[in-house]
TIZA-648170 format. One record per residue: residue in three letters; x, y, z of N, C-alpha, C in turn; residue number from 1. Coordinates in pm, whole numbers, plus 50000, padded with zeros to 5 digits. Atoms other than C-alpha are relative to their C-alpha. Layout:
r	nu	nv	nw	cau	cav	caw	cu	cv	cw	k
Ala	X	Y	Z	X	Y	Z	X	Y	Z	NUM
...
end
This chain:
r	nu	nv	nw	cau	cav	caw	cu	cv	cw	k
Met	49862	50112	50052	48872	51936	48930	49949	49871	50023	1
Arg	49990	50099	49917	48772	51616	48868	50066	49850	49906	2
Val	49872	50084	50030	48996	51333	48891	50000	49866	50000	3
Leu	50049	50147	50014	48963	50976	48783	50116	49919	49986	4
Tyr	49891	50063	49941	49209	50714	48924	49989	49877	49952	5
Ile	49971	50090	50062	49321	50392	48747	50057	49908	50036	6
Thr	49927	50173	49917	49388	50044	48853	49976	49923	49940	7
Asp	49990	50155	50053	49416	49680	48790	49893	49967	50118	8
Gly	50086	50103	49959	49169	49632	49056	49980	50099	50169	9
Phe	50089	49934	49896	49002	49763	49408	49925	49987	50077	10
Leu	50082	50070	49941	48836	49740	49698	49892	49976	49973	11
Pro	49965	50038	49909	48675	49586	49823	50043	49803	49954	12
Gln	49972	50157	50078	48752	49244	49572	50218	50001	50038	13
Phe	49807	50024	49944	49205	49330	49641	49985	50086	50129	14
Phe	49929	49901	49948	49364	49517	49967	50088	50025	50036	15
Ser	49836	50034	49934	49651	49656	49995	50005	50160	50075	16
Gly	49974	49872	49983	49785	49971	50156	49976	50082	49867	17
Leu	49997	49930	50136	49809	50156	49812	49809	49972	49980	18
Leu	50127	49981	50047	49451	50090	49747	49926	50098	50133	19
Val	50074	49911	49919	49310	50192	50106	50046	50210	49978	20
Ser	49948	49855	50046	49557	50560	50038	49887	50054	49915	21
Thr	50105	49920	50137	49350	50588	49681	49851	50053	50020	22
Asp	50065	49978	49946	49058	50540	49903	49949	50136	50065	23
Glu	49968	49936	49967	49132	50791	50114	50003	50115	49960	24
Glu	49921	49920	50077	49262	51017	49865	49841	50033	49931	25
Cys	50120	49987	50071	48908	50978	49651	49850	50049	50106	26
Arg	50133	49907	49894	48681	51089	49988	50046	50110	50009	27
Phe	49975	49883	50004	48896	51357	50000	49973	50107	49888	28
Leu	50062	49899	50145	48895	51525	49655	49859	49988	49956	29
Ser	50113	50001	50053	48532	51447	49624	49959	50098	50104	30
Ser	50072	49892	49877	48478	51658	49944	50053	50123	49958	31
Ala	49909	49846	49985	48732	51946	49908	50002	50051	49872	32
Ala	49907	49959	50058	48835	51991	49585	49912	49953	49839	33
Gly	50081	49997	50143	48532	51898	49268	49934	49822	50022	34
Glu	49970	50175	49974	48506	51484	49242	50085	49926	49975	35
Ala	49937	50113	50005	48651	51198	49235	49971	49828	49933	36
Ala	50054	50096	50038	48625	50832	49070	50125	49917	49971	37
Val	49937	50161	50039	48800	50479	49020	49947	49954	49865	38
Phe	50056	50092	50110	48801	50309	48706	50134	49839	50028	39
Ala	49891	50093	49914	48941	49922	48830	49927	49903	49887	40
Arg	50046	50127	50109	48937	49598	48616	49935	49869	50137	41
Leu	50066	50055	49913	48714	49360	48844	50039	49866	49929	42
Asp	49887	50147	49953	48925	49016	48944	49872	49932	49972	43
Glu	50112	50111	49970	48681	48685	48836	50087	49926	50066	44
Arg	50015	50129	49902	48858	48487	49134	49930	50071	50115	45
Ser	50072	49930	49806	48726	48719	49394	49816	49974	49946	46
Ser	50097	50047	50092	48427	48522	49312	49816	50095	50082	47
Phe	50094	49942	49990	48178	48707	49595	49994	50143	49942	48
Phe	50000	49892	50027	48231	49043	49477	49966	49989	49796	49
Tyr	50029	50030	50173	48256	48901	49049	49826	50004	50001	50
Tyr	50150	50006	49941	47937	48756	49151	49825	50078	49961	51
Arg	50072	49875	49982	47770	49040	49249	49951	50054	49911	52
Asn	50070	49938	50167	47814	49219	48903	49996	49939	49894	53
Arg	49996	50056	50118	47813	48968	48660	49888	49993	49961	54
Leu	50130	50020	50061	47439	48993	48624	50001	50165	49921	55
Ser	49972	49946	50037	47530	49375	48531	50091	50046	49943	56
Phe	49901	50042	50133	47797	49281	48310	49916	49938	49884	57
Ala	50126	49977	50117	47574	49170	48117	49894	50008	49898	58
Leu	50105	49902	49983	47344	49371	48092	50107	50132	49901	59
Ser	49976	49916	50028	47578	49600	47991	50058	49968	49838	60
Lys	49898	49884	50188	47733	49794	47597	50052	49967	49977	61
Asp	49878	49975	50033	48029	49839	47680	50106	49929	50110	62
Gly	49916	50071	49893	48202	49630	47953	50001	50094	50133	63
Leu	49986	49851	49926	48146	49867	48197	49857	49987	50162	64
Val	50094	49984	49825	47982	49885	48614	49999	50079	50044	65
Lys	49976	49882	49932	47912	50158	48782	50003	49987	50124	66
Asn	50082	49990	49892	47904	50158	49124	50001	50122	50108	67
Arg	50005	49864	49922	47836	50413	49401	50102	49973	50144	68
Arg	49906	50030	49895	48141	50393	49695	49969	50148	50072	69
Asp	49934	49861	49870	48067	50678	50011	49941	50083	49911	70
Asn	49994	49893	50112	48091	50990	49793	50056	50034	49868	71
Tyr	49951	49984	50150	48259	50890	49461	49962	49891	49979	72
Thr	50019	50165	50117	48212	50591	49179	50157	49954	49987	73
Val	49945	50110	50042	48378	50340	49116	49964	49914	49826	74
Tyr	50017	50061	50087	48380	50223	48765	50049	49837	49962	75
Leu	49934	50170	50036	48443	49805	48694	50027	49986	49842	76
Tyr	49935	50059	50139	48608	49677	48363	50035	49872	50003	77
Arg	49987	50134	50003	48668	49366	48223	50135	50055	49905	78
Asn	49945	49957	50127	48844	49516	47927	50076	50129	50002	79
Leu	49986	49856	50010	49038	49831	47962	49980	50100	49871	80
Glu	50052	49914	50080	49039	49957	47644	49901	49944	49936	81
Gln	50135	50043	50027	48735	49802	47564	49904	50089	50053	82
Ser	50069	49906	49889	48613	50062	47853	49997	50078	49968	83
Phe	49938	49840	49972	48794	50354	47858	49916	50095	49905	84
Ala	50063	49867	50103	48602	50563	47604	49839	50005	50075	85
Ser	50115	49987	49902	48271	50492	47835	50025	50045	50118	86
Val	49953	49965	49808	48433	50579	48171	49997	50168	49932	87
Ile	49956	49921	50020	48560	50851	47979	49887	50141	49965	88
Ala	50104	49935	50010	48222	50992	47851	49943	50052	50084	89
Asp	50099	49972	49873	48000	50963	48163	50092	50039	50117	90
Phe	49942	49923	49897	48298	51147	48396	50036	50081	49979	91
Gly	49919	49827	50028	48480	51360	48203	50138	50054	50071	92
Pro	49879	49973	49886	48777	51378	48444	50135	50097	49951	93
Asp	49894	49865	50037	49024	51710	48407	50179	49924	50025	94
Ile	49944	50063	49993	49278	51483	48564	49988	49875	50022	95
Val	49994	50154	49907	49421	51082	48533	50104	49966	50051	96
Val	49957	50018	49889	49550	50954	48824	50066	49829	49962	97
Ala	49980	50107	50053	49741	50614	48670	50086	49953	50113	98
His	49856	50071	49905	49881	50342	48928	50043	49909	49900	99
Pro	49948	50120	50063	50117	50132	48741	49969	49918	49955	100
Ser	50079	50255	50030	49938	49753	48732	49903	50123	49891	101
Ser	50082	49979	50164	49691	50017	48416	50126	50017	49955	102
Ile	49897	50043	50116	50048	50046	48263	50052	49937	49927	103
Gln	49904	50066	50038	50217	49775	48281	50029	49914	49871	104
Val	50021	50098	50165	50068	49625	47980	50032	50126	49841	105
Asn	50023	49866	50078	50177	49904	47663	49995	50128	50047	106
Pro	50001	49833	49943	50328	50199	47904	49965	50084	49932	107
Asn	49981	49982	50086	50358	50401	47625	49868	50044	49974	108
Ala	50091	49949	50093	50100	50364	47434	49838	50018	50108	109
Arg	50123	49946	49880	49844	50377	47782	49989	50100	50010	110
Val	49959	49819	49967	49971	50699	47884	49980	50093	49924	111
Ala	50066	49844	50131	49926	50866	47543	49869	49919	49983	112
Met	50181	50026	50008	49535	50710	47551	49924	50116	50122	113
Tyr	50032	49941	49875	49501	50863	47914	50007	50168	49947	114
Ala	49993	49815	50045	49679	51224	47782	49892	50015	49902	115
Gln	50093	49997	50125	49418	51184	47507	49868	50087	50057	116
His	50169	49994	49961	49110	51244	47719	49986	50078	50163	117
Ala	50007	49923	49892	49199	51472	47992	50145	50108	50009	118
Ala	49940	49927	49985	49416	51765	48058	50162	49987	50074	119
Ala	49882	50038	49911	49707	51618	48295	49988	49854	50013	120
Val	49958	50154	49964	49824	51255	48311	50099	50008	50156	121
Val	49921	50038	49909	49979	51159	48680	50020	49850	50034	122
Ile	49948	50145	49999	50163	50826	48727	50004	50031	50195	123
Asn	49953	49999	49871	50148	50730	49121	50066	49926	50005	124
Phe	49883	50107	49978	50449	50500	49171	50001	49995	50132	125
Arg	49973	49989	49865	50388	50396	49523	50121	49821	50024	126
Ser	49933	50127	49962	50617	50074	49488	50103	49951	49834	127
Leu	49936	50033	50114	50890	49972	49214	50011	49831	49959	128
Gln	49997	50145	50041	50790	49630	49153	49910	50014	49848	129
Val	50029	50003	50125	50680	49751	48800	50051	50032	49906	130
Phe	49838	50017	50072	51026	49749	48701	50003	49893	50002	131
Lys	49957	50177	50045	51075	49367	48702	49918	49962	49952	132
Ile	50081	50021	50179	50805	49354	48381	50095	50017	49919	133
Ala	49948	50026	50129	51017	49248	48105	49956	50100	49876	134
Gly	50064	49944	50119	51008	49509	47863	49920	50169	50042	135
Phe	50024	49885	49956	50866	49838	48085	50098	50102	50012	136
Ser	49937	49917	50025	50978	50150	47999	49920	50108	49994	137
Leu	50057	49870	50007	50883	50503	47980	50017	50068	49893	138
Asp	49896	49945	50040	51007	50704	47695	50003	50206	49993	139
Arg	49963	49844	49991	51134	51068	47789	49891	50069	49962	140
Gln	50072	49868	50084	50974	51265	47555	49830	49953	50089	141
Leu	50098	49995	49942	50679	51155	47713	49973	49989	50176	142
Leu	50027	49987	49849	50761	51135	48066	49979	50189	50016	143
Asp	50030	49833	49966	50796	51541	48047	49900	50070	49969	144
Arg	50192	49912	49989	50418	51570	48030	49973	49966	50052	145
Val	50085	50016	49791	50302	51356	48332	50054	50091	50120	146
Gly	49995	49949	49841	50308	51467	48669	50036	49805	50031	147
Leu	49938	50116	49879	50482	51201	48918	49964	50011	50079	148
Val	50007	50025	49886	50388	51112	49250	50053	49880	50087	149
Thr	50006	50114	49915	50481	50885	49507	50009	50014	50117	150
Asn	50048	49959	49891	50498	50811	49844	50140	49988	50099	151
Ser	49880	49993	49882	50864	50824	50056	50105	50073	49877	152
Asn	49902	49971	50093	51200	51009	49959	50064	49890	49952	153
Tyr	49956	50143	50050	51336	50651	49917	49969	49975	49809	154
Met	50009	50006	50166	51104	50666	49602	50020	50046	49891	155
Lys	49984	49941	50102	51186	50954	49451	50141	50021	49958	156
Gln	49882	49961	50133	51511	50934	49385	50054	49914	49953	157
Ala	49973	50125	50030	51485	50572	49339	49947	49994	49808	158
Leu	50098	49971	50063	51211	50663	49070	50117	50123	49876	159
Ile	49904	49911	50096	51498	50977	48950	50076	49887	49917	160
Ala	49886	50069	50032	51769	50701	48900	49901	49885	49864	161
Arg	50048	50076	50110	51542	50436	48709	49949	50093	49874	162
Leu	50078	49919	50096	51340	50708	48495	50091	50073	49925	163
Gly	49927	49909	50052	51625	50895	48391	50010	50131	50015	164
Leu	50050	49920	49971	51505	51160	48533	50138	50149	50022	165
Asp	49912	49803	49971	51678	51561	48595	49979	50010	50226	166
Glu	50086	49979	49869	51653	51638	49007	49920	50087	49990	167
Ala	50083	49890	49937	51519	51939	48933	49850	49954	49921	168
Gln	50078	50058	50041	51233	51732	48757	49903	49966	50169	169
Arg	50070	50018	49951	50913	51755	48998	50013	49886	50019	170
Ile	50037	50080	49943	50838	51469	49183	49992	49988	50108	171
Glu	50066	49988	49840	50533	51515	49464	50049	49880	50043	172
Val	49984	50106	49878	50629	51295	49796	49831	50029	50066	173
Val	50156	49979	49970	50254	51216	49921	50006	49851	50068	174
Arg	49968	50108	49892	50303	50990	50235	49849	49911	50021	175
Pro	50151	50041	49993	50014	50741	50294	49892	50050	50081	176
Ile	50132	49913	49905	49650	50860	50401	49995	49916	50168	177
Val	50053	50068	49870	49663	50720	50788	49938	50065	50119	178
Arg	50124	49902	49967	49387	50862	50944	50019	49896	50204	179
Thr	49977	50078	49846	49421	50805	51380	49869	49910	50008	180
Glu	50124	50056	49998	49044	50762	51366	49939	49862	49983	181
Arg	49956	50104	50029	49088	50466	51169	50089	49874	50036	182
Tyr	49878	50144	49928	49359	50256	51361	50012	50016	50099	183
Lys	49976	49989	49870	49357	50335	51694	49939	49949	50113	184
Ala	50030	50055	49877	49286	50106	51969	49949	50085	50082	185
Asp	50042	49866	49886	49030	50236	52215	50109	49886	50115	186
Cys	49952	50082	49935	49248	49977	52493	50103	49885	49911	187
Leu	49891	50037	50014	49604	49792	52435	49998	49897	50099	188
Ser	49967	50091	49887	49602	49434	52581	50182	49960	49963	189
Arg	49831	50025	50041	49975	49369	52387	49981	49902	50006	190
Glu	50055	50115	49993	49910	49012	52377	50122	49920	49898	191
Tyr	49910	50059	50090	50142	48927	52066	50051	50094	49930	192
Val	49960	49935	50151	50327	48964	51776	49939	50001	49885	193
Leu	50021	49986	50077	50213	49116	51475	50059	49962	49831	194
Phe	49913	50007	50156	50328	48991	51080	49878	50082	49909	195
Val	50093	49985	50043	50091	49162	50898	50024	49946	49855	196
Asn	49915	50069	50153	50126	49029	50492	50062	49893	49977	197
Pro	49895	50099	50014	50300	48702	50532	50009	49930	49896	198
Val	49982	50045	50087	50448	48630	50186	50165	50012	50022	199
Ile	49867	49974	49931	50820	48556	50169	50029	50131	49917	200
Glu	49913	49823	50059	50861	48911	49958	50030	50079	50140	201
Lys	50077	49865	49879	50756	49057	50300	50099	49883	50119	202
Gly	49953	50040	49898	50979	48855	50514	49970	49832	50041	203
Leu	50035	50026	49932	50812	48535	50590	50024	49872	50073	204
Asn	49878	50083	49939	51108	48286	50639	50046	50060	50101	205
Thr	49970	49997	49860	51209	48472	50904	49949	50007	50126	206
Ala	50058	49970	49900	50935	48626	51073	49971	49750	50014	207
Ile	50062	50174	49958	50813	48150	51123	50185	49970	50052	208
Ala	49900	49974	49888	51195	48142	51253	49992	50061	50127	209
Met	50029	49856	49901	51127	48446	51486	49933	49872	50142	210
Ala	50118	50052	49961	50839	48235	51606	50032	49824	50066	211
Lys	49960	50137	49926	51005	47869	51644	50102	50059	50118	212
Ala	49888	49996	49792	51293	48006	51898	49940	50089	50080	213
Arg	50118	49924	49865	51028	48194	52086	49895	49951	50047	214
Pro	50070	50063	49996	50799	47964	52137	49897	50032	50103	215
Asp	50082	49971	49905	50651	48087	52439	49928	50134	49961	216
Ile	50041	49892	50091	50556	48420	52222	49886	50004	49894	217
Pro	50066	50017	50050	50229	48424	52078	50006	50084	49859	218
Phe	50002	49851	50059	50228	48596	51724	49873	49958	49891	219
Leu	50119	50009	50050	49962	48672	51486	50032	50042	49816	220
Phe	49988	49938	50123	50019	48654	51077	49857	50031	49944	221
Leu	50093	49959	50071	49803	48865	50921	49962	49969	49874	222
Thr	49940	50022	50200	49704	48786	50534	49975	50129	49962	223
Gly	50036	49856	50064	49724	49072	50286	49961	49964	49857	224
Trp	49985	49991	50181	49757	49048	49922	49905	49904	50002	225
Gln	49997	50067	50045	49555	48826	49757	50022	49893	49913	226
Asn	49885	50019	50068	49770	48576	49647	49921	49851	49891	227
Gly	50034	50117	50115	49517	48265	49502	50037	49838	50143	228
Lys	49988	50182	49933	49441	47888	49683	50129	49974	50005	229
Gln	49902	50010	49957	49757	47825	49640	50121	50016	50055	230
Arg	49945	49949	49889	49956	48038	49824	49973	49986	50154	231
Glu	50057	50029	49869	49710	48025	50107	50001	49844	50058	232
Arg	49954	50225	49906	49786	47585	50167	50106	50011	49982	233
Ala	49904	49981	49999	50119	47688	50121	50040	50109	50108	234
Leu	49973	49892	49884	50092	47947	50392	49994	49922	50110	235
Ala	50081	50083	49887	49875	47714	50619	50129	49917	50000	236
Asp	49896	50109	50000	50137	47430	50541	50137	50083	50068	237
Ala	49937	49968	49903	50412	47640	50665	49982	50006	50178	238
Cys	50032	49995	49835	50257	47751	50990	49954	49906	50101	239
Arg	50102	50095	49890	50088	47461	51091	50151	49846	50124	240
Pro	49905	50046	49897	50426	47315	51278	49990	50027	50098	241
Val	49980	49909	49888	50436	47619	51474	49886	50051	50037	242
Pro	50120	49987	49888	50183	47644	51774	49927	50142	49999	243
Asn	50024	49891	49940	50240	47940	51873	49941	50141	49870	244
Ile	50062	49900	50105	50138	48112	51503	49862	50005	50009	245
His	50154	49984	50038	49766	48212	51423	50019	50041	49926	246
Leu	50009	49886	50203	49672	48343	51081	49850	50038	50015	247
Arg	50094	49955	50061	49375	48549	51004	50009	50053	49916	248
Asp	50006	49934	50090	49214	48703	50767	50019	50111	49996	249
Ala	50014	49871	50036	49264	49063	50619	49880	50036	50075	250
Thr	50163	49913	49949	48997	49287	50778	50033	50198	49976	251
Ser	50047	49835	49979	48875	49667	50695	50069	50088	50116	252
Asp	50002	49981	49856	48932	49732	51064	50094	49960	50063	253
Met	49856	50079	49916	49253	49702	51193	50017	50038	50105	254
Arg	49957	49982	49864	49191	49839	51519	49988	49863	50162	255
Gly	50028	50151	49885	49087	49519	51712	50135	49928	49947	256
Val	49863	50039	50027	49399	49408	51531	50098	49979	50134	257
Tyr	49854	49989	49962	49628	49630	51678	49954	50044	50168	258
Ala	50071	49973	49884	49445	49643	52011	50077	49841	50069	259
Gly	49930	50113	49935	49605	49302	52088	50121	49992	49943	260
Ala	49872	49977	50069	49956	49394	51933	50122	49986	50086	261
Lys	49910	49933	49899	50252	49452	52143	50075	49980	49884	262
Ile	49920	49935	50030	50492	49478	51892	49974	49948	49823	263
Val	50030	50048	50151	50463	49471	51483	50233	50008	49945	264
Ile	49835	50151	50101	50767	49237	51271	49983	50037	49862	265
Ile	50021	49997	50165	50828	49401	50899	50139	49960	49947	266
Pro	49845	50088	50066	51115	49144	50801	50040	50030	49824	267
Thr	50071	50014	50088	51073	49243	50470	50189	49967	49968	268
Pro	49786	49976	49986	51472	49178	50322	50032	50111	49927	269
Asn	50006	49909	50018	51444	49476	50153	50103	49948	49862	270
Asp	49917	50067	50160	51631	49282	49798	49924	50081	49889	271
Pro	50085	49959	50148	51593	49491	49444	49975	49854	49895	272
Glu	49971	50147	50107	51606	49079	49302	49840	49963	50013	273
Ile	50075	50077	49938	51290	49035	49553	49874	50092	50022	274
Phe	50140	49909	49939	51072	49316	49691	50143	50089	50087	275
Val	49924	49844	49901	51155	49698	49880	49904	50036	50035	276
Glu	50056	49911	49985	50959	49865	50051	49938	50092	49995	277
Ala	50038	49820	50043	50824	50204	49993	49989	50045	50043	278
Trp	50086	49943	49857	50690	50291	50300	50025	49912	50081	279
Gly	50013	50097	49916	50597	50014	50489	49847	50086	50089	280
Arg	50043	49978	49904	50264	50158	50608	49914	49931	50125	281
Val	50001	50131	49846	50243	49873	50903	50003	50093	50089	282
Ala	49951	49942	49911	50446	50104	51058	49901	50109	50043	283
Ser	50015	49900	49980	50294	50423	51070	49856	49968	50054	284
Glu	50082	50062	50028	49987	50229	51106	49981	50003	50216	285
Ala	49900	50086	49800	50180	50044	51486	50017	50148	50085	286
His	49949	49861	49898	50272	50444	51586	49894	50026	50053	287
Ile	50093	49942	49947	49961	50552	51627	49993	49934	50139	288
Asn	50039	50046	49825	49901	50294	51920	50140	49978	50091	289
Gly	49887	50047	49898	50244	50331	52059	50060	49911	50038	290
Ile	49965	50105	50035	50342	50010	51928	50134	49978	49896	291
Pro	49798	50039	50029	50770	49923	51883	49915	49941	49847	292
Val	49952	50156	50140	50843	49769	51481	50104	49967	50064	293
Leu	49853	50106	50015	51120	49527	51453	49966	50004	49883	294
Ala	50041	50005	50104	51188	49607	51106	50141	49970	49915	295
Thr	49925	49986	50123	51464	49552	50795	50025	50170	49989	296
Glu	49996	49851	50063	51640	49902	50729	49990	49973	49869	297
Gly	49982	50007	50177	51640	49989	50385	49863	50062	49960	298
Gly	50114	49871	50019	51383	50196	50146	49983	50019	50128	299
Gly	50136	49878	50017	51100	50359	50235	50010	49941	50221	300
Leu	50016	50069	49829	51092	50142	50656	50139	50103	50057	301
Thr	49873	49869	49962	51442	50387	50708	49896	50108	50074	302
Glu	50129	49905	49979	51175	50669	50722	49852	50002	50061	303
Ser	50109	50009	49937	50860	50503	50842	50013	49939	50126	304
Val	50032	50059	49867	50977	50318	51105	50114	50065	50090	305
Gly	49952	49909	49968	51246	50563	51193	50072	49973	50136	306
Pro	49983	50021	49847	51296	50615	51579	49898	49866	50085	307
Gly	50112	50089	49947	50951	50422	51652	50022	49865	49977	308
Gly	49922	50158	50055	51180	50061	51622	50070	49989	49995	309
Ile	49949	50048	50034	51388	49867	51536	50045	50009	49854	310
Leu	49952	50059	50159	51607	49861	51236	50147	49925	49975	311
Leu	49849	49986	49989	51862	49650	51169	49999	49911	49848	312
Glu	49914	49985	50163	52079	49556	50833	49931	49894	49955	313
Arg	50042	50167	50065	51997	49326	50563	50082	49908	49991	314
Asp	49979	50140	50037	52067	48959	50572	50073	49985	50143	315
Leu	49945	50032	49864	52146	48958	50950	49899	49851	49983	316
Pro	50055	50133	49938	52099	48610	51094	49818	50009	50052	317
Val	50127	50018	49873	51762	48493	51252	50057	50085	50153	318
Asp	49980	50017	49843	51944	48458	51586	50030	50155	50052	319
Ala	49981	49864	49961	51988	48846	51525	49845	50113	50032	320
Trp	50123	50018	50017	51634	48900	51459	49926	49982	50169	321
Val	50022	50030	49892	51569	48712	51778	50000	50039	50111	322
Arg	49946	49954	49858	51760	48883	52020	49925	50170	50011	323
Ala	50021	49887	50049	51645	49209	51884	49800	50022	50096	324
Leu	50171	50032	49962	51232	49105	51919	50036	49973	50206	325
Ser	49978	50045	49852	51343	48897	52283	50043	50142	50101	326
Arg	49950	49915	49859	51515	49217	52461	49847	50078	49988	327
Leu	50118	49941	50021	51133	49411	52306	49923	49929	50101	328
Trp	50114	50089	49945	50923	49134	52465	50058	49983	50147	329
Asp	49991	50060	49841	51128	49089	52803	50041	50104	50076	330
Asp	49942	49874	49878	51297	49414	52938	49861	50130	49982	331
Asp	50138	49918	50033	50985	49616	53039	50039	50183	49926	332
Asp	49946	49871	50041	51190	49933	53052	50051	50048	49931	333
His	49949	49987	50170	51346	49929	52679	49860	50013	49965	334
Tyr	50065	49989	50080	51015	49839	52577	49873	50156	50008	335
Arg	50092	49868	49959	50809	50169	52737	50057	50088	49945	336
Asn	49919	49922	50062	51091	50365	52604	49935	49969	49832	337
Met	50024	50032	50185	51035	50207	52231	49816	50098	49984	338
Cys	50098	50011	50053	50663	50264	52259	49993	50198	50060	339
Glu	50067	49828	49991	50649	50656	52402	50115	50052	49854	340
Gln	49978	49952	50164	50929	50702	52064	49907	49948	49917	341
Ala	50085	49994	50054	50690	50550	51878	49896	50067	49987	342
Ile	50166	49878	50003	50347	50802	51966	50087	50083	49953	343
Arg	49935	49892	50022	50629	51054	51946	49994	50040	49859	344
Tyr	49956	50014	50148	50756	50950	51561	49842	50051	49967	345
Ala	50090	49943	50084	50381	50955	51488	49947	50131	49956	346
Ser	50024	49810	49992	50289	51334	51533	50052	50047	49928	347
Arg	49874	49921	50071	50595	51431	51342	49907	50037	49868	348
Pro	50076	49911	50081	50397	51687	51070	50039	49902	49853	349
Glu	49948	50098	50109	50576	51467	50775	49858	49921	49938	350
Ile	50094	50126	50016	50273	51219	50787	49869	50032	50047	351
Asp	50095	49964	50012	50004	51456	50860	49921	49948	49920	352
Pro	50089	50027	50114	49677	51278	50692	49963	50138	49960	353
Leu	50070	49876	50065	49498	51631	50596	50152	50062	49920	354
Glu	49911	49911	50025	49849	51799	50522	50006	49930	49883	355
Asn	50002	50072	50119	49903	51499	50272	49918	50031	49920	356
Leu	50132	49982	50047	49591	51552	50126	49994	50100	49897	357
Lys	49954	49831	50054	49650	51912	50068	50085	50026	49919	358
Arg	49861	50009	50036	50000	51872	49964	49946	49912	49827	359
Leu	49975	50095	50134	49856	51582	49636	49854	50110	49945	360
Gln	50139	49886	50055	49519	51885	49575	50081	50061	49968	361
Ser	49909	49887	50014	49775	52160	49572	50077	49925	49880	362
Tyr	49950	50023	50113	49942	51915	49321	49962	50009	49818	363
Leu	50083	50019	50153	49715	51821	49060	49952	50115	49968	364
Glu	50064	49893	50027	49552	52138	49094	50145	50088	49894	365
Ser	49862	49903	50019	49914	52304	49000	49991	49928	49833	366
Leu	50016	50065	50151	49882	52066	48660	49907	50048	49908	367
Val	50132	49948	50045	49580	52156	48529	49934	50189	49974	368
end
């Protein structure tokens, strides 16, 4: 079985939970089920990665550059339609797994194009953001011919509603692949509150307000999405007046980050008009280390955080967040209890990485 993932960007030029899970899936499928590859757009804003591949693009006749990443291939393109035939000819996929970013332009035409060259097409929905794009829709007749994968029960029900599907139509739920050996720190110092991906959509304003209310608590804001220089400057300007906030760039090795974290916060508003967490991968990573999570109830966070943290209702004032944070930080007995809950919740079979990878493999094989 040969599986081709198609996405709008990939590691290392972009970094997100979706792409980290895709990397894990490709490694597994290439070793256990045949071969996997990624077909991803090269973003010219990512200067180091772009210039490293610029000469190869200049010599390429089809606008396609081929790289090797461990045990699978990454094909880079500038124009998807221009290079698609070449990657099909070179790789010959049985299955195409499309991220929504690869079909947000002319979605029905893109899916139909993928279907012409593979035995099966799967759309891997890991967020609802694509539905915010004007004109995005998928024909029901086309949907009946494709497979659907998502990352939480919340997303499964949301997709059924948004796509107009029957409850009986199969949507496979594959939780994010979070391997213990890649995220568990050797020793925890529990020095600071960790906030990953500090953007407005993820609750930046609430996090800054919490830091202002507790100037005695160190906060680490770890950048995530590639936001561009303008948003990076805005973030630095917003954090500068709060001396207990420290900014750090994203890293591919999170063990050192979790080694110093005492609490992880995910204050995402979970507002359908802004952004809703489809899962909350950071929660699963924190739980592996016995770190409790303070998060907004709703979306996939209800599933990913569960008893391994505290869930606050949407639209609560900042005071409620500060009270919950303060109890975790100041009350040793309460904190120890929440740490134990986090460790127990991390061991549930539902999120076992190997079981989820096997579930994905079985689902893909059933389509061909």
